[in-house]
C-alpha positions as CSV (number, residue, x, y, z in Angstrom):
1,M,-19.9,49.6,73.5
2,D,-20.3,53.2,74.7
3,E,-21.9,54.0,71.3
4,L,-24.5,51.3,71.8
5,V,-25.3,52.6,75.3
6,E,-25.7,56.1,74.0
7,S,-28.0,54.9,71.2
8,V,-30.3,53.3,73.8
9,L,-30.3,56.4,75.9
10,D,-31.2,58.5,72.8
11,Y,-34.3,56.3,72.4
12,I,-35.2,56.8,76.0
13,R,-34.8,60.6,75.9
14,K,-37.2,61.0,72.9
15,P,-40.4,62.6,74.3
16,Y,-42.7,60.4,72.1
17,T,-42.1,56.9,70.6
18,D,-44.4,54.4,69.1
19,H,-41.8,51.7,68.5
20,A,-39.5,49.4,70.5
21,I,-35.8,48.8,70.0
22,M,-34.0,45.4,69.7
23,I,-30.5,44.4,70.9
24,N,-29.4,41.3,69.0
25,G,-26.5,39.1,69.9
26,E,-25.3,35.5,70.2
27,W,-26.2,33.3,73.2
28,G,-23.9,33.7,76.1
29,S,-22.2,36.8,74.7
30,G,-23.1,38.9,77.7
31,K,-26.2,40.8,76.6
32,T,-27.9,40.4,80.0
33,Y,-24.6,41.4,81.7
34,F,-24.5,44.5,79.4
35,W,-28.1,45.4,80.4
36,N,-27.5,45.0,84.1
37,N,-24.1,46.7,84.3
38,K,-24.0,49.2,81.5
39,V,-27.6,50.2,80.5
40,K,-29.9,49.9,83.5
41,S,-28.2,52.3,85.8
42,K,-27.7,54.8,82.9
43,I,-31.4,54.8,82.1
44,E,-32.4,55.2,85.8
45,S,-30.0,58.1,86.1
46,I,-31.7,60.1,83.3
47,D,-33.4,63.2,84.5
48,I,-35.9,64.7,82.1
49,N,-37.7,67.8,83.5
50,G,-37.3,66.4,87.0
51,K,-38.6,62.9,86.0
52,R,-36.5,59.7,86.4
53,Y,-37.2,56.4,84.7
54,K,-37.7,53.1,86.4
55,T,-36.6,49.9,84.5
56,I,-38.6,46.7,84.7
57,Y,-36.6,43.6,83.4
58,M,-38.3,40.4,82.4
59,S,-36.7,37.2,81.1
60,L,-39.1,35.3,78.8
61,Y,-37.1,32.1,79.2
62,G,-39.5,29.2,79.7
63,I,-42.6,31.4,79.6
64,S,-45.4,29.1,78.5
65,N,-48.4,31.5,78.2
66,L,-49.0,35.2,78.0
67,D,-50.5,35.3,81.5
68,D,-47.0,34.4,82.8
69,I,-45.7,37.6,81.3
70,S,-48.6,39.6,82.9
71,K,-47.7,38.0,86.2
72,K,-44.0,38.9,85.9
73,I,-44.8,42.5,85.0
74,F,-47.2,42.9,87.9
75,I,-44.7,41.5,90.4
76,E,-41.8,43.4,89.0
77,M,-43.8,46.6,88.9
78,N,-45.1,46.3,92.5
79,P,-42.6,44.3,94.6
80,N,-43.5,46.1,97.8
81,L,-47.3,46.4,97.6
82,N,-48.8,45.3,100.9
83,K,-52.1,43.5,101.3
84,S,-54.0,46.6,102.5
85,I,-53.1,48.5,99.4
86,R,-53.9,45.6,97.1
87,K,-57.4,45.4,98.5
88,I,-58.3,48.8,97.2
89,L,-57.8,47.9,93.5
90,D,-61.1,48.2,91.6
91,Q,-61.9,46.5,88.4
92,R,-64.8,48.8,87.4
93,H,-62.6,51.5,85.8
94,M,-60.7,49.0,83.5
95,S,-62.0,50.5,80.3
96,S,-60.5,53.9,81.0
97,I,-57.0,52.8,81.9
98,P,-54.0,52.0,79.7
99,E,-53.0,48.5,78.5
100,Y,-50.1,48.4,81.0
101,V,-52.4,49.0,83.9
102,K,-54.8,46.3,82.7
103,T,-51.9,43.8,83.0
104,G,-51.5,44.7,86.7
105,I,-55.2,44.6,87.4
106,D,-55.6,41.3,85.6
107,M,-53.0,39.8,87.9
108,A,-54.5,41.3,91.0
109,N,-57.8,39.9,90.1
110,S,-56.3,36.4,89.4
111,F,-54.7,36.5,92.8
112,G,-58.0,37.3,94.5
113,F,-57.1,40.8,95.7
114,M,-60.0,42.7,94.1
115,T,-63.2,43.6,95.8
116,Q,-66.4,45.1,94.5
117,N,-66.4,48.2,96.7
118,D,-62.8,49.3,96.9
119,R,-61.7,52.1,94.6
120,V,-58.2,53.3,93.5
121,D,-56.7,56.2,91.6
122,Y,-55.1,54.1,88.8
123,A,-53.4,57.0,87.2
124,S,-51.4,57.7,90.4
125,F,-50.9,54.1,91.2
126,F,-49.6,53.0,87.8
127,D,-47.7,55.9,86.4
128,I,-46.6,54.6,83.0
129,D,-44.7,57.6,81.8
130,D,-41.6,56.8,83.8
131,K,-41.4,53.0,83.0
132,V,-38.9,51.3,80.7
133,L,-39.7,47.6,79.9
134,C,-36.9,45.2,79.0
135,F,-37.9,41.8,77.6
136,D,-34.9,39.4,77.4
137,D,-34.6,35.9,75.9
138,L,-37.3,36.3,73.3
139,E,-36.2,33.2,71.4
140,R,-36.4,31.1,74.5
141,A,-40.1,31.6,75.3
142,N,-42.3,28.6,75.0
143,V,-45.1,30.7,73.5
144,D,-45.4,31.5,69.8
145,V,-43.0,34.4,69.1
146,I,-45.6,36.1,67.0
147,D,-48.0,36.1,69.9
148,V,-45.4,37.5,72.3
149,L,-44.5,40.3,69.9
150,G,-48.2,41.1,69.5
151,Y,-48.6,41.2,73.2
152,I,-45.6,43.6,73.6
153,N,-46.9,45.7,70.8
154,N,-49.9,46.7,73.0
155,F,-47.5,48.5,75.4
156,V,-45.6,50.1,72.6
157,E,-48.3,51.2,70.2
158,H,-51.2,52.0,72.6
159,D,-49.3,53.3,75.7
160,H,-46.0,54.4,74.1
161,I,-44.0,52.7,76.8
162,K,-40.2,52.7,76.1
163,T,-39.5,49.0,75.4
164,I,-36.2,47.2,74.8
165,I,-36.2,43.6,73.4
166,I,-33.0,41.5,73.9
167,C,-32.7,38.4,71.7
168,N,-30.6,36.1,69.5
169,E,-32.3,36.5,66.0
170,K,-30.2,33.7,64.5
171,E,-31.7,31.2,67.0
172,L,-35.1,32.8,66.7
173,S,-35.0,32.1,62.9
174,K,-34.1,28.5,63.6
175,K,-36.9,28.2,66.1
176,L,-39.5,29.6,63.6
177,K,-38.5,27.0,61.0
178,S,-38.1,24.0,63.3
179,T,-41.3,24.0,65.4
180,N,-43.7,21.1,64.8
181,V,-41.7,19.7,61.9
182,E,-43.5,16.3,62.0
183,M,-46.9,17.9,61.9
184,K,-45.9,20.3,59.1
185,T,-44.4,17.5,57.1
186,F,-47.5,15.3,57.5
187,I,-49.8,18.1,56.4
188,A,-47.6,19.2,53.5
189,T,-47.4,15.5,52.2
190,Y,-51.1,15.1,52.6
191,I,-51.8,18.3,50.5
192,L,-49.2,17.2,47.8
193,N,-50.9,13.8,47.6
194,H,-54.3,15.4,47.4
195,E,-53.1,17.7,44.6
196,G,-51.9,14.6,42.7
197,K,-48.2,15.5,42.9
198,I,-47.2,12.2,44.5
199,K,-47.3,8.9,42.6
200,P,-48.2,6.2,45.3
201,E,-46.5,3.4,43.5
202,T,-43.1,5.1,43.0
203,N,-43.3,8.2,45.3
204,D,-42.2,10.3,42.3
205,I,-43.5,13.9,42.0
206,H,-45.4,15.1,39.0
207,E,-47.4,18.1,38.0
208,E,-50.0,18.1,35.1
209,G,-48.5,19.8,32.1
210,E,-45.1,20.1,33.8
211,E,-44.2,16.4,34.4
212,S,-40.7,16.6,33.0
213,D,-39.8,19.5,35.2
214,L,-41.1,18.0,38.4
215,E,-39.6,14.5,37.9
216,D,-36.2,16.1,38.4
217,K,-37.2,17.8,41.6
218,P,-36.6,15.7,44.8
219,M,-39.7,14.9,46.9
220,V,-38.0,16.2,50.0
221,E,-37.4,19.6,48.3
222,L,-41.0,19.8,47.2
223,I,-42.3,19.0,50.7
224,E,-40.0,21.7,52.1
225,D,-41.3,24.2,49.6
226,K,-44.9,23.3,50.5
227,I,-44.1,23.7,54.3
228,E,-42.6,27.1,53.7
229,H,-45.6,28.2,51.6
230,I,-48.2,27.0,54.2
231,F,-46.4,27.7,57.5
232,D,-44.3,30.8,56.7
233,K,-43.9,32.1,60.3
234,A,-40.6,33.8,59.3
235,N,-42.6,36.3,57.1
236,D,-45.1,36.8,59.9
237,Y,-42.2,37.6,62.2
238,E,-40.7,40.1,59.7
239,R,-44.0,41.9,59.3
240,I,-44.7,42.4,63.0
241,K,-41.0,43.2,63.6
242,E,-41.2,45.9,61.0
243,K,-44.3,47.3,62.8
244,L,-42.9,47.0,66.3
245,I,-39.2,47.4,66.2
246,G,-37.9,50.8,65.1
247,E,-34.2,50.0,65.4
248,T,-32.1,46.8,65.8
249,F,-28.6,47.1,67.4
250,E,-26.0,44.4,67.0
251,Y,-24.4,43.7,70.3
252,I,-20.6,43.1,69.9
253,P,-19.2,42.8,73.5
254,E,-16.0,44.1,74.9
255,F,-14.8,40.7,76.2
256,S,-11.8,42.1,78.2
257,Y,-14.2,44.3,80.2
258,I,-16.7,41.5,80.8
259,I,-14.1,38.9,81.6
260,N,-12.5,41.2,84.2
261,G,-15.9,41.5,85.7
262,V,-16.4,37.7,85.7
263,L,-13.1,37.3,87.6
264,M,-14.3,39.4,90.5
265,R,-16.4,36.4,91.7
266,Y,-13.1,34.7,92.8
267,E,-12.0,37.5,95.1
268,S,-12.6,35.3,98.1
269,N,-9.7,33.0,97.0
270,P,-6.6,35.2,97.0
271,Q,-4.3,32.6,95.5
272,L,-6.8,31.8,92.6
273,I,-7.7,35.4,91.8
274,Q,-4.0,36.4,91.7
275,F,-3.3,33.5,89.2
276,L,-6.3,34.3,87.1
277,R,-5.6,38.1,86.9
278,K,-2.0,37.4,86.1
279,N,-3.1,35.1,83.2
280,S,-6.1,37.1,82.1
281,N,-4.6,37.6,78.6
282,L,-4.3,33.8,78.4
283,I,-8.0,33.5,79.3
284,I,-9.0,36.0,76.7
285,Q,-6.8,34.5,74.0
286,T,-8.2,30.9,74.6
287,F,-11.7,32.3,74.7
288,N,-11.2,34.1,71.3
289,R,-9.8,30.9,69.8
290,S,-12.9,29.0,70.7
291,G,-14.6,30.6,67.8
292,T,-17.7,31.5,69.8
293,R,-18.8,34.5,71.8
294,N,-20.4,32.4,74.5
295,L,-19.4,34.0,77.8
296,R,-21.8,31.6,79.6
297,I,-19.5,28.6,78.7
298,L,-16.5,30.6,79.8
299,K,-18.1,31.3,83.2
300,H,-18.8,27.5,83.6
301,A,-15.2,26.8,82.5
302,L,-13.7,29.1,85.1
303,N,-15.9,27.6,87.7
304,D,-14.6,24.2,86.8
305,F,-11.0,25.5,86.8
306,Q,-11.6,26.7,90.4
307,K,-12.1,23.1,91.4
308,V,-9.1,22.0,89.3
309,F,-6.8,24.7,90.7
310,E,-7.8,24.2,94.3
311,T,-7.4,20.4,94.1
312,T,-4.1,20.6,92.3
313,K,-2.7,23.1,94.8
314,K,-3.9,21.0,97.7
315,Y,-2.2,17.8,96.6
316,Y,0.7,19.3,94.6
317,P,1.5,22.7,96.2
318,D,4.8,23.0,94.5
319,I,3.5,22.2,91.0
320,N,5.2,24.1,88.1
321,D,3.3,27.3,87.2
322,N,3.5,26.3,83.6
323,V,1.4,23.2,84.4
324,L,-1.2,25.4,86.0
325,K,-1.3,27.6,82.9
326,S,-1.7,24.5,80.8
327,L,-4.6,23.3,83.0
328,L,-6.2,26.7,82.6
329,I,-6.0,26.6,78.8
330,F,-7.2,23.0,78.6
331,T,-10.1,23.5,80.9
332,I,-11.4,26.5,78.9
333,A,-10.7,24.8,75.6
334,I,-12.3,21.4,76.4
335,S,-15.3,23.3,77.8
336,F,-15.9,25.0,74.5
337,E,-15.3,21.8,72.5
338,I,-17.8,19.8,74.6
339,K,-20.5,22.4,75.4
340,A,-20.5,24.1,72.0
341,G,-21.1,20.6,70.5
342,K,-18.0,20.4,68.4
343,I,-17.0,17.2,66.7
344,T,-13.6,17.2,68.4
345,K,-15.2,16.3,71.8
346,E,-15.9,12.7,70.6
347,K,-12.3,12.3,69.5
348,L,-10.9,13.6,72.8
349,K,-13.2,11.4,74.8
350,D,-11.5,8.3,73.5
351,I,-8.0,9.5,74.4
352,Q,-6.9,8.2,77.8
353,S,-3.6,9.9,78.6
354,L,-1.3,12.8,77.7
355,E,1.1,10.3,76.2
356,E,-1.5,8.9,73.9
357,Y,-2.6,12.4,72.9
358,K,0.9,13.4,72.0
359,T,1.6,10.1,70.2
360,I,-1.5,10.6,68.0
361,L,-0.3,14.2,67.2
362,V,3.2,13.1,66.2
363,A,2.0,10.2,64.1
364,S,-0.6,12.3,62.4
365,K,2.1,14.7,61.2
366,L,4.2,11.9,59.7
367,M,1.4,9.9,58.1
368,K,-1.3,10.7,55.6
369,D,-4.0,12.0,57.9
370,N,-7.6,11.5,57.3
371,R,-9.2,11.0,60.7
372,Q,-7.0,13.0,63.1
373,F,-7.8,16.4,61.6
374,Y,-9.9,17.5,64.5
375,I,-7.3,16.7,67.2
376,K,-4.5,18.3,65.3
377,E,-6.7,21.4,64.7
378,F,-7.6,21.5,68.4
379,D,-3.9,21.4,69.4
380,T,-2.8,23.9,66.8
381,N,-5.6,26.3,67.6
382,Y,-5.3,26.4,71.4
383,Y,-1.6,25.9,71.9
384,F,-0.3,27.8,68.8
385,T,1.6,30.5,70.8
386,F,1.8,28.7,74.2
387,K,4.6,26.2,74.3
388,T,4.0,23.4,76.8
389,D,4.5,19.6,77.0
390,Y,1.2,19.3,78.9
391,R,-1.6,19.7,76.5
392,F,-4.1,17.0,77.6
393,F,-5.5,16.1,81.0
394,K,-7.9,13.2,81.1
395,F,-9.3,14.1,84.5
396,V,-10.3,17.6,83.3
397,E,-11.9,16.2,80.1
398,Q,-13.8,13.6,82.1
399,Y,-14.8,16.2,84.7
400,V,-16.2,18.7,82.2
401,R,-17.9,16.0,80.2
402,T,-19.4,13.9,83.0
403,R,-19.3,16.3,86.0
404,I,-17.4,13.6,88.0
405,F,-14.1,14.6,89.4
406,D,-12.3,11.3,89.5
407,M,-9.5,11.5,92.1
408,K,-7.8,8.4,90.8
409,V,-7.6,9.8,87.2
410,F,-6.5,13.1,88.6
411,K,-3.6,11.5,90.5
412,D,-2.6,9.3,87.6
413,D,-2.4,12.4,85.4
414,M,-0.5,14.5,87.9
415,E,1.9,11.7,88.9
416,A,2.8,11.2,85.3
417,I,3.7,14.9,85.1
418,V,5.6,15.0,88.4
419,S,7.5,11.8,87.3
420,T,8.5,13.4,84.0
421,E,9.6,16.6,85.8
422,T,11.6,14.6,88.4
423,K,13.3,12.2,86.0
424,G,14.1,14.9,83.4
425,Q,14.5,13.7,79.8
426,L,12.2,11.0,78.4
427,P,13.6,7.7,77.1
428,S,14.6,8.1,73.5
429,Y,11.8,6.0,72.1
430,K,9.3,8.1,74.1
431,R,10.8,11.2,72.6
432,L,10.2,9.9,69.1
433,L,6.6,8.9,70.0
434,T,5.6,12.1,71.8
435,E,7.8,14.9,70.4
436,D,8.0,16.5,67.0
437,Y,11.2,15.0,65.4
438,W,12.6,18.5,64.5
439,K,13.0,19.3,68.2
440,I,15.9,16.8,68.3
441,E,19.2,18.4,67.8
442,D,21.3,17.1,64.8
443,N,24.1,15.9,67.1
444,D,21.6,14.0,69.3
445,F,19.7,12.2,66.5
446,N,22.0,9.2,66.0
447,T,22.0,8.6,69.8
448,V,18.2,8.8,70.0
449,V,17.9,6.3,67.1
450,T,20.5,3.9,68.5
451,E,19.0,3.9,72.0
452,T,15.5,3.4,70.5
453,L,16.6,0.3,68.5
454,E,18.1,-1.2,71.7
455,D,14.7,-0.9,73.4
456,V,13.0,-2.3,70.3
457,K,15.3,-5.4,70.3
458,A,14.8,-6.0,74.1
459,G,11.0,-6.0,73.8
460,N,10.7,-3.0,76.2
461,L,7.8,-1.3,74.4
462,Q,4.1,-1.9,74.2
463,L,3.0,-3.6,70.9
464,V,1.2,-0.5,69.7
465,E,4.3,1.5,70.2
466,Y,6.2,-0.8,67.9
467,L,3.7,-0.1,65.2
468,K,4.0,3.7,65.6
469,L,7.8,3.6,65.9
470,Y,8.1,1.5,62.7
471,V,6.1,4.1,60.8
472,I,8.4,6.9,62.2
473,F,11.5,5.0,61.2
474,H,10.1,4.4,57.8
475,F,9.5,8.2,57.5
476,F,13.1,8.9,58.5
477,M,14.4,6.5,55.8
478,Q,12.2,8.2,53.2
479,K,13.6,11.6,54.2
480,G,17.2,10.3,54.0
481,L,17.7,10.8,57.7
482,L,18.4,7.1,58.4
483,E,20.5,4.7,56.5
484,I,19.6,1.1,57.5
485,D,18.7,-2.1,55.6
486,P,14.9,-2.2,55.4
487,E,14.8,-6.0,55.8
488,Y,17.0,-5.8,58.9
489,L,14.8,-3.1,60.4
490,K,11.6,-5.1,59.7
491,L,13.1,-8.3,61.4
492,T,14.3,-6.2,64.3
493,F,10.8,-4.9,65.0
494,V,9.2,-8.3,64.4
495,N,11.5,-10.0,66.9
496,G,11.0,-7.2,69.4
497,M,7.3,-7.5,69.1
498,N,7.4,-11.2,69.7
499,I,9.2,-10.6,73.0
500,A,7.0,-7.7,74.0
501,A,3.7,-9.6,73.4
502,A,4.1,-11.4,76.7
503,N,3.9,-8.2,78.7
504,S,1.9,-6.0,76.4
505,K,-1.6,-4.8,77.2
506,Y,-4.4,-5.4,74.7
507,C,-5.0,-2.4,72.5
508,K,-8.8,-2.2,72.7
509,N,-9.4,0.9,70.7
510,I,-7.1,0.3,67.8
511,D,-8.7,3.1,65.7
512,S,-7.6,5.8,68.2
513,Y,-4.0,4.6,67.9
514,L,-4.0,4.0,64.2
515,D,-5.9,7.1,62.9
516,G,-4.0,8.6,60.1
517,L,-2.3,5.3,59.0
518,N,-3.4,4.8,55.5
519,L,-2.5,1.2,54.8
520,E,-3.8,1.3,51.2
521,D,-1.1,3.8,50.2
522,S,1.6,2.6,52.6
523,D,4.7,0.6,52.0
524,E,4.4,-3.3,52.1
525,S,6.6,-3.5,55.1
526,I,4.3,-1.2,57.1
527,E,1.4,-3.4,56.1
528,Y,3.3,-6.5,57.2
529,I,4.2,-4.9,60.6
530,F,0.6,-3.9,61.0
531,N,-0.7,-7.4,60.3
532,H,1.9,-8.9,62.7
533,F,0.8,-6.4,65.4
534,N,-2.8,-7.2,64.8
535,N,-2.2,-11.0,65.3
536,L,-0.2,-10.4,68.5
537,N,-2.7,-7.9,69.7
538,L,-5.5,-10.5,69.4
539,Q,-3.4,-12.9,71.4
540,T,-2.9,-10.4,74.2
541,K,-6.7,-9.9,74.1
542,E,-7.3,-13.6,74.7
543,K,-4.8,-13.6,77.5
544,E,-6.2,-10.5,79.1
545,Y,-9.8,-11.8,78.8
546,I,-8.8,-15.1,80.4
547,D,-7.2,-13.2,83.3
548,I,-10.3,-11.0,83.7
549,A,-12.6,-14.1,83.8
550,K,-10.3,-15.8,86.2
551,E,-10.2,-12.8,88.4
552,L,-14.0,-12.4,88.5
553,F,-15.0,-16.0,89.0
554,E,-12.3,-16.7,91.6
555,M,-14.1,-14.1,93.8
556,I,-16.7,-16.9,94.3
557,P,-17.4,-17.8,97.0
558,D,-15.3,-15.5,99.3
559,K,-15.3,-12.1,97.7
560,L,-18.9,-11.6,96.5
561,E,-19.0,-7.9,97.6
562,R,-16.2,-7.2,95.1
563,L,-17.8,-9.3,92.4
564,T,-21.0,-7.3,92.8
565,E,-19.0,-4.1,91.9
566,L,-17.5,-5.6,88.7
567,F,-19.7,-8.3,87.3
568,A,-22.7,-6.2,86.0
569,D,-20.8,-3.0,85.1
570,K,-17.1,-2.8,84.4
571,Y,-16.6,-5.8,82.2
572,L,-19.7,-5.8,80.1
573,D,-17.7,-5.8,76.9
574,V,-15.7,-8.8,77.9
575,P,-17.3,-12.2,77.1
576,I,-16.1,-13.6,80.4
577,M,-18.2,-16.8,80.1
578,K,-16.2,-17.8,77.0
579,Y,-12.9,-17.7,78.9
580,Y,-13.6,-19.8,82.0
581,N,-14.2,-23.5,82.6
582,M,-17.9,-24.0,83.3
583,N,-17.4,-27.1,85.4
584,T,-15.1,-25.1,87.7
585,L,-17.6,-22.3,87.8
586,F,-20.3,-24.6,88.9
587,E,-18.2,-26.2,91.6
588,R,-17.6,-22.6,93.0
589,I,-21.3,-21.9,92.9
590,L,-22.0,-25.1,94.9
591,L,-19.7,-23.7,97.6
592,L,-22.0,-20.7,98.1
593,E,-24.5,-20.3,100.9
594,N,-28.1,-20.4,99.8
595,E,-28.6,-16.6,100.1
596,D,-25.4,-16.1,98.1
597,I,-26.7,-18.3,95.2
598,V,-29.6,-15.9,95.0
599,L,-27.1,-13.0,94.9
600,V,-25.1,-14.5,92.0
601,K,-28.3,-15.3,90.1
602,K,-29.3,-11.7,90.4
603,L,-25.9,-10.6,89.2
604,F,-26.3,-12.8,86.1
605,T,-29.8,-11.2,85.5
606,A,-28.4,-7.7,85.8
607,R,-25.4,-8.4,83.6
608,Y,-27.3,-9.9,80.7
609,E,-30.0,-7.4,80.7
610,K,-27.3,-4.9,79.7
611,V,-25.1,-7.1,77.5
612,G,-27.6,-8.0,74.8
613,N,-25.3,-9.8,72.4
614,I,-24.2,-13.2,73.8
615,D,-22.8,-14.8,70.6
616,N,-19.4,-15.4,72.1
617,E,-20.8,-16.7,75.4
618,E,-23.8,-18.6,74.3
619,R,-22.0,-22.0,74.1
620,N,-20.7,-21.8,77.7
621,I,-23.9,-20.4,79.1
622,R,-25.7,-23.4,77.7
623,L,-23.0,-25.7,79.1
624,L,-23.4,-24.2,82.6
625,K,-27.2,-24.7,82.3
626,Q,-26.7,-28.4,81.3
627,T,-24.2,-28.9,84.1
628,M,-26.8,-27.6,86.6
629,E,-29.6,-29.7,85.1
630,E,-27.5,-32.9,85.4
631,Y,-26.6,-32.1,89.0
632,I,-30.2,-31.8,90.2
633,R,-31.7,-34.6,88.1
634,G,-33.1,-37.3,90.3
635,K,-32.2,-35.7,93.6
636,V,-34.6,-35.2,96.5
637,P,-35.5,-31.4,96.5
638,T,-33.7,-29.2,98.9
639,I,-33.6,-25.4,99.2
640,K,-30.3,-25.3,97.3
641,L,-31.7,-27.5,94.5
642,V,-34.8,-25.2,94.2
643,L,-32.5,-22.2,94.0
644,L,-30.4,-23.9,91.3
645,E,-33.7,-24.6,89.4
646,D,-34.4,-20.9,89.5
647,F,-30.8,-20.2,88.3
648,I,-31.5,-22.5,85.3
649,K,-34.6,-20.5,84.5
650,V,-32.4,-17.3,84.5
651,L,-29.9,-18.9,82.1
652,D,-32.8,-20.1,79.9
653,K,-34.1,-16.5,79.7
654,I,-30.6,-15.2,78.9
655,L,-30.4,-17.7,76.0
656,L,-33.9,-16.9,74.8
657,D,-33.2,-13.1,74.9
658,G,-29.9,-13.7,73.0
659,K,-31.9,-15.5,70.3
660,E,-34.3,-12.5,70.0
661,V,-31.4,-10.1,69.7
662,K,-29.8,-12.2,67.0
663,K,-33.1,-12.3,65.1
664,V,-33.5,-8.5,65.3
665,R,-29.9,-8.1,64.0
666,R,-30.6,-10.4,61.1
667,G,-33.8,-8.5,60.3
668,R,-31.9,-5.2,60.3
669,K,-29.1,-6.6,58.2
670,K,-31.6,-7.8,55.6
671,A,-33.4,-4.5,55.6
672,T,-30.1,-2.7,55.1
673,E,-29.1,-5.0,52.3
674,K,-32.5,-4.5,50.6
675,Q,-32.2,-0.8,51.0
676,D,-28.7,-0.9,49.4
677,E,-30.1,-3.0,46.5
678,N,-32.8,-0.4,45.9
679,V,-30.3,2.5,46.0
680,G,-28.1,0.6,43.6
681,A,-31.0,-0.1,41.3
682,A,-32.0,3.6,41.4
């Protein structure tokens, strides 16, 4: 780092330069921090023959035209100019002053500060010999990069101003290639077609005299080649860079120094800063394992941890220090997984609890694993040297992902931890589900197995836990750790599952539980247990959906406020109309006051604008509509009957929209099938 600072200062000390220098580094790696805290003050402390330099820093982030840069230079150069001084700026001497001064005068003119009669000594007012320009975020400008560099070149080539450009060349390269892709593709395709290289009937590519060569070249590749040939901005950039930039320095930050500087912002909270400083090595270690150099994400993560830490200490002041360390690691880790756009974030989003997380990990180590690679990699990466039982916190994952700190989820997570700490050792079957089996001592193994089988027989587990445990027992048998009759084991689990089904919750996201279970290569008994689980799980689904429908519709007529909260949002994926008697529902609707009928009608509208697919509910929606029609037929109109007629129209629209959705789905299916046929034929 010191070597880079010295290299920049060597450039500044040179009496004459006709080039700029570039500092290249990844986004969020601390380049701007490096400028502000390492370079700027050093430059301004240089004394060359009694002259000191003044730095002018400009971020190009979001700049949409070159005038915006002029405005920034003018303002940065003259922050304290008062109105009386500005009035003496004179435009008539513009041809005799340097480019840098023109920038300032252009801005003064655009602000209306120029007059015809005022004069000014530009040389004394805009002394360019002691200015150092720093342009940051070159790749984030909304102006063509080539134009920006050409603009900067005026200062460097004509006025020999010391200029430093800070950027991320990797992102700059992507930007040069990805701008106006649709327009470039259209023009390239048009030219290829005009040149006779595209056969309209087959979309094949051909070239006169070279037909055999071109037939093997994909059309996409030929279009890409044509785009590169016509719109080769990258080469333009390299040419102007070669002219403008004398040296490019790679910025490789000293993270420990920068992170210690970042921690200073928490000095106002003695308890937090003490904890962070004590665990600074943990922060640096987790940051390094993220595989990025993005300090900006780390700063956001530590800000989030401040909220996590303060809330945890408020509600659980005696929480184990190891839990707080686990929270720190997880907050930083999940921030990088989510904000760096890693695939793992979608896998973690589906996990609802620490127990589920650990169950997936244990199962993935025992089974052939195809789909849990990312979670296992996440766990191994971030917790490789830090041993803890607490490696997943749903409230933190949700907070980082959605920016909502859900107190209920927070307390659920923390109470589960406190409960485990208070009760001590987990039940035997929980140990098998959530701990690596090699952590069990040899003299405890038989006890753990025996106690687990007792809970299995009694139906004390959730259905999905039976499936996981059976695979674990099967693994033990394969390894010779367990001697038990396979048929007896299978029947024991089947009978236990039958008992447990009455109190088990429906396993909605089966994939998240069963990832890694390769049924094609598994033992027949595992497949049998899986099929039995699947049948029982569907039964629990029916039971759960019936309970939900009953809960919702029995809020009519007395608990409409609560119904409003749930009907059009929480249970959109539950076909509630399928699981309730429509005659009973209509009887409840008749008990409503007129204004409440309007409210329920609006709830139906809101719900089915979001649902879309009503295949499972269509029959009962139609039945409710018919029940209403029969009720009002032949009756003298009243306000309630008029409102019911309106309700019927709402149900008609729901049914009609459902038909349209079904038609669109059929069309998409046919298009996909046709596409598959074409691919097969090809």
